[in-house]
The first five atom37 places (N, CA, C, CB, O) and aatype in JSON, in Angstrom:
{
  "aatype": [12, 6, 3, 15, 13, 3, 16, 0, 11, 18, 5, 19, 16, 11, 3, 1, 19, 15, 14, 1, 6, 19, 10, 10, 16, 19, 13, 5, 0, 12, 1, 6, 11, 7, 18, 6, 14, 19, 2, 5, 9, 19, 7, 18, 10, 10, 15, 7, 3, 14, 16, 18, 9, 16, 15, 18, 11, 2, 0, 1, 18, 19, 12, 10, 1, 0, 6, 1, 3, 6, 10, 9, 6, 6, 10, 19, 1, 15, 18, 10, 10, 6, 11],
  "atom_mask": [
    [1, 1, 1, 1, 1],
    [1, 1, 1, 1, 1],
    [1, 1, 1, 1, 1],
    [1, 1, 1, 1, 1],
    [1, 1, 1, 1, 1],
    [1, 1, 1, 1, 1],
    [1, 1, 1, 1, 1],
    [1, 1, 1, 1, 1],
    [1, 1, 1, 1, 1],
    [1, 1, 1, 1, 1],
    [1, 1, 1, 1, 1],
    [1, 1, 1, 1, 1],
    [1, 1, 1, 1, 1],
    [1, 1, 1, 1, 1],
    [1, 1, 1, 1, 1],
    [1, 1, 1, 1, 1],
    [1, 1, 1, 1, 1],
    [1, 1, 1, 1, 1],
    [1, 1, 1, 1, 1],
    [1, 1, 1, 1, 1],
    [1, 1, 1, 1, 1],
    [1, 1, 1, 1, 1],
    [1, 1, 1, 1, 1],
    [1, 1, 1, 1, 1],
    [1, 1, 1, 1, 1],
    [1, 1, 1, 1, 1],
    [1, 1, 1, 1, 1],
    [1, 1, 1, 1, 1],
    [1, 1, 1, 1, 1],
    [1, 1, 1, 1, 1],
    [1, 1, 1, 1, 1],
    [1, 1, 1, 1, 1],
    [1, 1, 1, 1, 1],
    [1, 1, 1, 0, 1],
    [1, 1, 1, 1, 1],
    [1, 1, 1, 1, 1],
    [1, 1, 1, 1, 1],
    [1, 1, 1, 1, 1],
    [1, 1, 1, 1, 1],
    [1, 1, 1, 1, 1],
    [1, 1, 1, 1, 1],
    [1, 1, 1, 1, 1],
    [1, 1, 1, 0, 1],
    [1, 1, 1, 1, 1],
    [1, 1, 1, 1, 1],
    [1, 1, 1, 1, 1],
    [1, 1, 1, 1, 1],
    [1, 1, 1, 0, 1],
    [1, 1, 1, 1, 1],
    [1, 1, 1, 1, 1],
    [1, 1, 1, 1, 1],
    [1, 1, 1, 1, 1],
    [1, 1, 1, 1, 1],
    [1, 1, 1, 1, 1],
    [1, 1, 1, 1, 1],
    [1, 1, 1, 1, 1],
    [1, 1, 1, 1, 1],
    [1, 1, 1, 1, 1],
    [1, 1, 1, 1, 1],
    [1, 1, 1, 1, 1],
    [1, 1, 1, 1, 1],
    [1, 1, 1, 1, 1],
    [1, 1, 1, 1, 1],
    [1, 1, 1, 1, 1],
    [1, 1, 1, 1, 1],
    [1, 1, 1, 1, 1],
    [1, 1, 1, 1, 1],
    [1, 1, 1, 1, 1],
    [1, 1, 1, 1, 1],
    [1, 1, 1, 1, 1],
    [1, 1, 1, 1, 1],
    [1, 1, 1, 1, 1],
    [1, 1, 1, 1, 1],
    [1, 1, 1, 1, 1],
    [1, 1, 1, 1, 1],
    [1, 1, 1, 1, 1],
    [1, 1, 1, 1, 1],
    [1, 1, 1, 1, 1],
    [1, 1, 1, 1, 1],
    [1, 1, 1, 1, 1],
    [1, 1, 1, 1, 1],
    [1, 1, 1, 1, 1],
    [1, 1, 1, 1, 1]
  ],
  "atom_positions": [
    [[-15.63, 20.18, 53.94], [-15.79, 19.95, 52.45], [-14.38, 19.2, 52.27], [-16.02, 21.48, 51.45], [-13.24, 19.43, 52.7]],
    [[-14.94, 18.21, 51.45], [-14.0, 16.98, 50.98], [-13.41, 17.38, 49.56], [-14.93, 15.44, 50.84], [-14.21, 17.54, 48.64]],
    [[-12.14, 17.55, 49.34], [-11.47, 17.47, 48.01], [-11.2, 16.39, 47.45], [-10.42, 17.99, 47.97], [-10.52, 15.57, 48.06]],
    [[-11.67, 16.11, 46.15], [-11.46, 14.62, 45.51], [-10.7, 14.92, 44.21], [-12.99, 13.74, 45.15], [-11.12, 15.66, 43.32]],
    [[-9.61, 14.3, 44.21], [-8.59, 14.69, 43.3], [-8.32, 13.3, 42.41], [-7.21, 15.28, 44.15], [-7.33, 13.19, 41.68]],
    [[-9.33, 12.24, 42.57], [-9.32, 11.14, 41.71], [-9.51, 11.62, 40.53], [-10.21, 10.15, 41.98], [-10.08, 12.69, 40.31]],
    [[-8.98, 10.77, 39.54], [-9.11, 10.85, 38.11], [-10.31, 10.1, 37.54], [-7.9, 10.35, 37.5], [-10.38, 8.89, 37.75]],
    [[-11.24, 10.72, 36.85], [-12.22, 10.22, 36.24], [-11.96, 9.29, 34.91], [-12.97, 11.28, 36.02], [-11.38, 9.89, 34.01]],
    [[-12.23, 8.24, 34.71], [-12.13, 7.58, 33.66], [-13.35, 7.33, 32.88], [-11.56, 6.53, 33.97], [-14.35, 6.88, 33.44]],
    [[-13.33, 7.63, 31.5], [-14.51, 7.74, 30.54], [-13.98, 6.71, 29.53], [-14.82, 9.35, 29.86], [-12.8, 6.65, 29.17]],
    [[-15.05, 5.83, 29.06], [-14.76, 4.75, 28.01], [-15.53, 5.43, 26.94], [-15.28, 3.11, 28.36], [-16.74, 5.66, 27.01]],
    [[-14.77, 5.76, 25.96], [-15.21, 5.97, 24.35], [-15.4, 4.98, 23.56], [-14.34, 6.66, 23.59], [-14.41, 4.34, 23.19]],
    [[-16.52, 4.69, 23.17], [-16.56, 3.63, 22.28], [-17.24, 4.04, 20.91], [-17.26, 2.5, 22.94], [-18.23, 4.76, 20.77]],
    [[-16.37, 3.31, 19.77], [-16.91, 3.86, 18.47], [-17.99, 3.06, 18.0], [-15.86, 3.93, 17.37], [-17.94, 1.87, 18.3]],
    [[-18.95, 3.47, 17.32], [-20.15, 2.68, 16.72], [-19.46, 1.8, 15.41], [-21.49, 3.87, 16.15], [-18.99, 2.26, 14.37]],
    [[-19.54, 0.68, 15.73], [-19.1, -0.32, 14.53], [-19.67, -0.14, 13.2], [-19.44, -1.73, 14.86], [-20.79, -0.59, 12.95]],
    [[-19.0, 0.48, 12.33], [-19.41, 0.62, 10.96], [-18.8, -0.37, 10.11], [-19.11, 1.92, 10.46], [-17.61, -0.56, 10.36]],
    [[-19.27, -1.03, 9.18], [-18.27, -1.73, 8.21], [-17.4, -0.82, 7.36], [-19.02, -2.63, 7.24], [-17.81, 0.24, 6.89]],
    [[-16.05, -1.37, 7.17], [-15.35, -0.45, 6.25], [-15.7, -0.41, 4.95], [-14.1, -0.66, 6.23], [-15.12, 0.46, 4.29]],
    [[-16.57, -1.18, 4.32], [-17.28, -0.95, 3.25], [-18.29, 0.05, 3.12], [-17.75, -1.92, 2.99], [-18.32, 0.84, 2.17]],
    [[-19.14, 0.03, 4.09], [-20.04, 1.12, 4.17], [-19.67, 2.45, 4.23], [-20.72, 0.96, 5.12], [-20.18, 3.38, 3.6]],
    [[-18.39, 2.51, 5.32], [-17.67, 3.61, 5.23], [-17.12, 4.39, 4.0], [-16.79, 3.33, 5.87], [-17.29, 5.6, 3.83]],
    [[-16.43, 3.52, 3.14], [-15.95, 3.88, 2.0], [-17.09, 4.23, 0.94], [-15.08, 2.84, 1.58], [-16.9, 5.2, 0.21]],
    [[-18.05, 3.62, 0.86], [-19.19, 3.73, 0.03], [-19.77, 5.0, 0.21], [-20.14, 2.71, 0.28], [-19.96, 5.73, -0.76]],
    [[-20.07, 5.36, 1.44], [-20.56, 6.68, 1.99], [-19.83, 7.96, 1.72], [-20.61, 6.57, 3.36], [-20.43, 8.96, 1.32]],
    [[-18.66, 7.92, 1.92], [-17.61, 8.8, 1.72], [-17.6, 8.93, 0.35], [-16.34, 8.41, 2.29], [-17.96, 10.03, -0.07]],
    [[-17.21, 7.94, -0.64], [-17.21, 8.11, -1.98], [-18.31, 8.76, -2.57], [-17.07, 7.0, -2.53], [-18.06, 9.64, -3.4]],
    [[-19.55, 8.47, -2.27], [-21.01, 9.08, -2.67], [-20.89, 10.71, -2.28], [-22.42, 8.24, -1.68], [-21.21, 11.57, -3.1]],
    [[-20.46, 10.99, -1.1], [-20.47, 12.23, -0.65], [-19.5, 12.99, -1.54], [-20.15, 12.28, 0.8], [-19.83, 14.09, -1.98]],
    [[-18.48, 12.53, -1.8], [-17.47, 13.3, -2.39], [-17.64, 13.47, -3.69], [-16.28, 12.81, -2.19], [-17.24, 14.46, -4.29]],
    [[-18.37, 12.3, -4.3], [-18.74, 12.6, -5.86], [-19.68, 13.6, -6.11], [-19.3, 11.42, -6.57], [-19.71, 14.3, -7.13]],
    [[-20.52, 13.67, -5.09], [-21.77, 14.5, -5.14], [-20.96, 16.09, -4.99], [-23.04, 14.02, -3.69], [-21.25, 17.0, -5.77]],
    [[-20.2, 16.24, -4.18], [-19.61, 17.47, -3.92], [-18.65, 17.82, -5.26], [-18.78, 17.37, -2.48], [-18.2, 18.96, -5.3]],
    [[-18.37, 17.07, -6.14], [-17.58, 17.35, -7.32], [-16.13, 16.97, -7.05], [0.0, 0.0, 0.0], [-15.31, 17.31, -7.91]],
    [[-15.71, 16.35, -6.05], [-14.45, 16.01, -5.94], [-14.13, 14.74, -6.45], [-14.09, 16.11, -4.73], [-15.11, 14.0, -6.52]],
    [[-12.86, 14.18, -6.89], [-12.36, 13.01, -7.3], [-12.28, 12.0, -6.07], [-11.04, 13.26, -7.94], [-11.19, 11.98, -5.5]],
    [[-13.09, 11.33, -5.68], [-12.88, 10.53, -4.62], [-11.94, 9.3, -4.54], [-13.98, 10.17, -4.33], [-11.49, 8.98, -3.45]],
    [[-11.66, 8.67, -5.54], [-10.53, 8.0, -5.27], [-9.19, 8.78, -5.03], [-10.38, 7.12, -6.28], [-8.33, 8.37, -4.26]],
    [[-9.11, 9.68, -5.6], [-7.65, 10.42, -5.09], [-7.89, 11.11, -3.84], [-7.01, 11.59, -6.17], [-6.87, 11.34, -3.19]],
    [[-8.94, 11.5, -3.38], [-9.09, 11.97, -1.99], [-8.94, 10.89, -0.9], [-10.44, 12.6, -1.85], [-8.28, 11.07, 0.12]],
    [[-9.63, 9.7, -1.22], [-9.35, 8.59, -0.45], [-8.09, 8.25, -0.23], [-9.89, 7.61, -0.91], [-7.65, 8.19, 0.92]],
    [[-7.31, 7.98, -1.33], [-6.1, 7.35, -1.31], [-5.17, 8.42, -0.67], [-5.67, 6.86, -2.74], [-4.15, 7.99, -0.13]],
    [[-5.38, 9.69, -0.65], [-4.58, 10.73, 0.06], [-4.87, 10.5, 1.64], [0.0, 0.0, 0.0], [-3.9, 10.36, 2.39]],
    [[-5.98, 10.46, 2.09], [-6.38, 10.1, 3.37], [-5.7, 8.78, 3.8], [-7.87, 10.01, 3.41], [-4.94, 8.85, 4.77]],
    [[-5.86, 7.64, 3.23], [-5.36, 6.59, 3.59], [-3.76, 6.42, 3.76], [-5.87, 5.79, 2.78], [-3.26, 5.75, 4.66]],
    [[-3.01, 7.1, 2.79], [-1.59, 7.28, 2.81], [-1.01, 8.29, 3.9], [-1.19, 7.73, 1.47], [0.06, 8.07, 4.46]],
    [[-1.8, 9.39, 4.14], [-1.21, 10.39, 5.06], [-1.95, 10.42, 6.55], [-1.33, 11.85, 4.34], [-1.46, 10.95, 7.55]],
    [[-3.1, 9.82, 6.51], [-4.04, 10.03, 7.73], [-4.5, 11.28, 8.22], [0.0, 0.0, 0.0], [-4.96, 11.47, 9.34]],
    [[-4.33, 12.31, 7.09], [-4.8, 13.67, 7.25], [-6.38, 13.94, 6.9], [-3.91, 14.53, 6.36], [-6.67, 14.14, 5.72]],
    [[-7.22, 13.96, 7.72], [-8.6, 14.14, 7.55], [-9.14, 14.92, 6.53], [-9.06, 14.6, 8.58], [-10.15, 14.62, 5.9]],
    [[-8.3, 16.18, 6.34], [-8.73, 17.17, 5.61], [-8.79, 16.76, 4.05], [-7.87, 18.31, 5.89], [-9.21, 17.53, 3.19]],
    [[-8.34, 15.48, 3.79], [-8.48, 15.01, 2.24], [-10.01, 14.68, 2.23], [-7.43, 13.55, 1.76], [-10.43, 14.48, 1.09]],
    [[-10.85, 14.58, 3.13], [-12.31, 14.04, 3.13], [-13.06, 15.28, 3.52], [-12.62, 12.72, 4.2], [-12.8, 15.95, 4.52]],
    [[-14.12, 15.54, 2.54], [-14.93, 16.56, 2.8], [-15.84, 16.5, 4.12], [-15.68, 16.7, 1.66], [-16.17, 15.4, 4.57]],
    [[-16.16, 17.42, 4.59], [-17.27, 17.5, 5.56], [-18.59, 17.52, 5.17], [-17.15, 18.52, 6.27], [-19.44, 17.67, 6.05]],
    [[-18.97, 17.39, 3.92], [-20.06, 17.39, 3.19], [-20.97, 16.03, 3.71], [-19.6, 17.41, 1.62], [-20.44, 14.93, 3.89]],
    [[-22.03, 16.2, 3.87], [-23.03, 15.03, 4.52], [-22.14, 14.09, 5.62], [-23.69, 13.89, 3.15], [-22.13, 12.86, 5.55]],
    [[-21.43, 14.8, 6.57], [-20.57, 14.21, 7.57], [-19.49, 13.05, 7.08], [-21.52, 13.62, 8.61], [-19.17, 12.08, 7.77]],
    [[-19.04, 13.31, 5.89], [-18.26, 12.24, 5.45], [-16.99, 12.01, 6.15], [-17.99, 12.41, 4.13], [-16.5, 10.88, 6.3]],
    [[-16.44, 13.13, 6.6], [-15.12, 13.18, 7.3], [-15.27, 12.33, 8.62], [-14.68, 14.75, 7.63], [-14.46, 11.47, 8.97]],
    [[-16.55, 12.72, 9.37], [-16.69, 11.91, 10.64], [-16.93, 10.45, 10.15], [-17.97, 12.45, 11.62], [-16.35, 9.55, 10.76]],
    [[-17.7, 10.15, 9.15], [-18.25, 8.74, 8.93], [-16.62, 8.01, 8.59], [-19.64, 8.65, 7.43], [-16.37, 6.92, 9.11]],
    [[-15.67, 8.62, 7.77], [-14.46, 8.17, 7.61], [-13.58, 8.16, 9.01], [-13.88, 8.98, 6.53], [-12.69, 7.32, 9.07]],
    [[-13.7, 8.73, 9.75], [-12.98, 8.72, 11.03], [-13.54, 7.44, 12.14], [-13.21, 10.3, 11.69], [-12.93, 6.97, 13.1]],
    [[-14.63, 7.16, 11.75], [-15.4, 6.1, 12.5], [-14.58, 4.71, 12.16], [-17.1, 6.05, 11.98], [-14.56, 3.84, 13.02]],
    [[-14.03, 4.54, 11.13], [-13.12, 3.35, 10.85], [-11.58, 3.56, 11.08], [-13.3, 2.95, 9.38], [-11.07, 4.68, 11.05]],
    [[-10.85, 2.36, 11.35], [-9.42, 2.55, 11.36], [-8.83, 2.34, 9.91], [-8.77, 1.56, 12.38], [-9.24, 1.49, 9.14]],
    [[-7.78, 3.25, 9.63], [-7.22, 3.38, 8.23], [-6.96, 1.74, 7.85], [-5.68, 4.43, 8.2], [-7.4, 1.25, 6.81]],
    [[-6.17, 0.95, 8.85], [-5.68, -0.25, 8.26], [-7.02, -1.21, 8.08], [-4.48, -0.93, 9.23], [-6.92, -2.21, 7.38]],
    [[-8.12, -0.93, 8.65], [-9.48, -1.94, 8.26], [-9.88, -1.39, 6.95], [-10.93, -1.86, 9.42], [-10.16, -2.15, 6.03]],
    [[-9.92, -0.02, 6.8], [-10.27, 0.36, 5.43], [-9.38, -0.23, 4.25], [-10.22, 1.83, 5.38], [-9.86, -0.74, 3.24]],
    [[-8.04, -0.09, 4.49], [-7.13, -0.73, 3.44], [-7.18, -2.27, 3.32], [-5.7, -0.37, 3.74], [-6.87, -2.88, 2.3]],
    [[-7.59, -2.79, 4.39], [-7.87, -4.41, 4.43], [-9.01, -4.7, 3.45], [-8.34, -4.99, 5.99], [-8.91, -5.6, 2.62]],
    [[-10.12, -3.9, 3.56], [-11.19, -4.0, 3.04], [-10.98, -3.89, 1.41], [-12.05, -3.04, 3.69], [-11.42, -4.72, 0.61]],
    [[-10.26, -2.74, 1.06], [-10.01, -2.53, -0.29], [-9.2, -3.6, -1.0], [-9.39, -1.3, -0.41], [-9.47, -3.94, -2.15]],
    [[-8.13, -4.16, -0.25], [-7.34, -5.37, -0.88], [-8.21, -6.47, -0.97], [-6.07, -5.83, -0.07], [-8.35, -7.01, -2.06]],
    [[-8.87, -6.91, 0.07], [-9.88, -8.09, 0.09], [-10.8, -7.97, -1.12], [-10.78, -8.11, 1.46], [-10.9, -8.82, -2.0]],
    [[-11.41, -6.91, -1.08], [-12.61, -6.78, -2.4], [-11.87, -6.59, -3.67], [-13.74, -5.35, -2.28], [-12.54, -6.83, -4.68]],
    [[-10.54, -6.19, -3.87], [-9.93, -6.12, -5.18], [-9.37, -7.63, -5.42], [-8.73, -4.91, -5.24], [-9.55, -8.12, -6.54]],
    [[-8.84, -8.23, -4.62], [-8.36, -9.69, -4.93], [-9.39, -10.77, -5.31], [-7.66, -10.23, -3.72], [-9.24, -11.65, -6.16]],
    [[-10.68, -10.5, -4.35], [-11.84, -11.52, -4.6], [-12.6, -11.41, -5.84], [-12.84, -11.42, -3.54], [-13.22, -12.31, -6.41]],
    [[-12.47, -10.04, -6.23], [-13.49, -9.72, -7.43], [-12.73, -10.17, -8.71], [-13.93, -8.0, -7.55], [-13.4, -10.42, -9.72]],
    [[-11.47, -10.28, -8.75], [-10.78, -10.7, -9.77], [-10.56, -11.99, -10.22], [-9.84, -10.3, -9.64], [-9.87, -12.18, -11.22]]
  ]
}
């Protein structure tokens, strides 16, 4: 019997979802649940604590599929281009 102590490597890939789509999906779920979406999303973006985002309609999972810096970049870009 041969013992194998080789480390197995697994590649985890995130499905690419646009930051805009993430924000809109999470915003809608939080609004439906009765939360103040802007305050909750800002809390998450500043702290990185996913408990600011409800798990209702998988909003927390959706939010975690995007990097926080990408979400902030999308918000800044959207704000500046729409003004």
